[in-house]
N, C-alpha and C positions, 0 to 999 in steps of 0.2 A: 432152897434146896428142893429138889423134886422128891415126891413121895412115891414109892412103889406100891401099887395096889395089885389085886388080883386081875383087874381089868386093864392095867397098863400103868405107865408113868405119866404123872401129871406135874405141871410146873406150880410155882408159888401162886396162891390165890384160889385154888380149887377146893380148899377146906377138907381135903381127904375124901371128897365125893367120887365114887367110882364112875367109870365110863357109863355103866348101866343106869346109875343114879342121875347123871346128867341127861341121858337119853329119856328117862322117864319124866323128868322135869320139863324137858323140851316137848315131850308128847303131851303132857298136861297143858303147857302153854299153847301149843298148836291146836289142841282141841277147844280151849277157851277162846283162842283167836278165831277159829272157824265158827264158833257159835256167834261171835260178835259180827263176823262177815255176813253169815246168814241172816241175822237179826237185822242188820242195816239194809240188806238186799230186800228182804221181805217187807220191811217198812216202806222202801221205796216203791215196791210193787203195790202195796196197799194204799199209799198216799196218791201216787200218780195213776194208779189203775192200769199200769203197763203189764205186759205179759211177762212170765218168767222166761229166762233165757233158755234156749234149746241147744246152746253150744256144748254143754257137757255131754248130752246123749248123742249129739252128732259127731263129737270127738271120739267117744267110745265106738260108735258105728264105723268110723273111718279106721281107727286103729284095728278093730276086728277084721275089717275087710283087707287091710294091708298085711295083717298077720295070718290070714287065711283061717281064722277062727270064726265059726258059726255061732251067732247068738240065737239060741233055739226059740221057737215059737213063730207064729204067724200074726200078722195085723196088729191089733191093739195089745195082744200079749207080749209080742216081741218089743213093741214100743215101750210098754211098761217096764219090761226088763232093762232096755237101753236107759230109760230115765232113772231107774234105781242105780244101775251101774255108773251113770254119770254123777249122780249125787255121791256115791261112794268114792269115786276118784277124787272129788272135792275134799272129802274128809281125809283120804290118804295123803293128798298134797298138802293140806293144812297141817296135819299132824307131822308128816315127814319133814316139812320146812321148820316146824317148831323143834324137832329134834336136831336139825342142822344148826338152828341158831344156838341152841344150848351147847352143842359141841364146840362151836366157834367160840362161844363165851368161856367154856372149860379150857380152851387153848390160850386164853388171856386176851382176847379182842373184846374190848368192852368200851365202845364209844358212848358218847353222851346220850341220854334218852331221845333227844330230838334226832341226833344223827342215826341212832340205832333204828328209830321208827322209819325214818326216810330210806335207810339201806334195805330194811326188811320189806317195806312197801315196794320199792323198785325190784328187789329180787323176787318177790312173790308174783308181781305183775309179769315179769319176764318168764318165771317158771310156769305160770298158768296160761298166759296168753301165747307164749312162744310155740308150744306144740300145736295149739289150735291154728295158729298162722301158718306154720310149716305144713300142716295138714290140709290147708285151704278151707278151714271151717269159718274162719273170720279173717278180716284184713283191717287192722287198726288204722291204716292210712285212710280208710274210707269213713271212720266213725265221725258222728256229729259230736258237738260239745256235750250234749246231754248223754250220748253213749259213753263218753269218757268219764264223765261225772258218775254214771251208773256203775262204772267198773273201778275207778280209782277210790272213791269214798269208802266202799266196803273193804277193799284191800288195806286202805289206810287205817280203818278201824281193826282189822285183823292185826296189822303190824303193831299197832299201839297196845292192844291187849297182850300180844306175845311178849313185847318188851316189858310192859308193866308187870306181867306175871313172873317173868324171869327175875325182874328186879325184886319182887316180892319174895322169892325163893332165896335171894342173897341176903335178906335181912336176918339178923341173928334171932 
């Protein structure tokens, strides 16, 4: 039997948690996943000595141009702002996808941990790389094997941590 809460009606299995409660759990899981993604990415940078990706700030720059929004500043100051905004969009995406995962779980969709990790990994890769591809910032068809590993492994870490965090929230 569905339980009516101030935030809406939920089906069996939600343990009376409100929509806001699920969203907050998802935000926490997304923040934890984003931390894992950043950690794995920066470890890769440190181990291989590769440069950090410039795609986040290039994406912000393209979005600003297409939206006719001026990012203030000149030279290095503007570049620093773009870099900061690029990082913030990563946090917004990571936390937002965590919220989405939690709301899907609240609706009753709970695949196995392996399937959940695979689905979230695929979803987050599409959600983050899709806009960059559409904007012409990157083209995954041209990526090398090392490029793919540098992208997939951190997103896999993100998905695993999001899934594990949501599972931990489900424990009594």
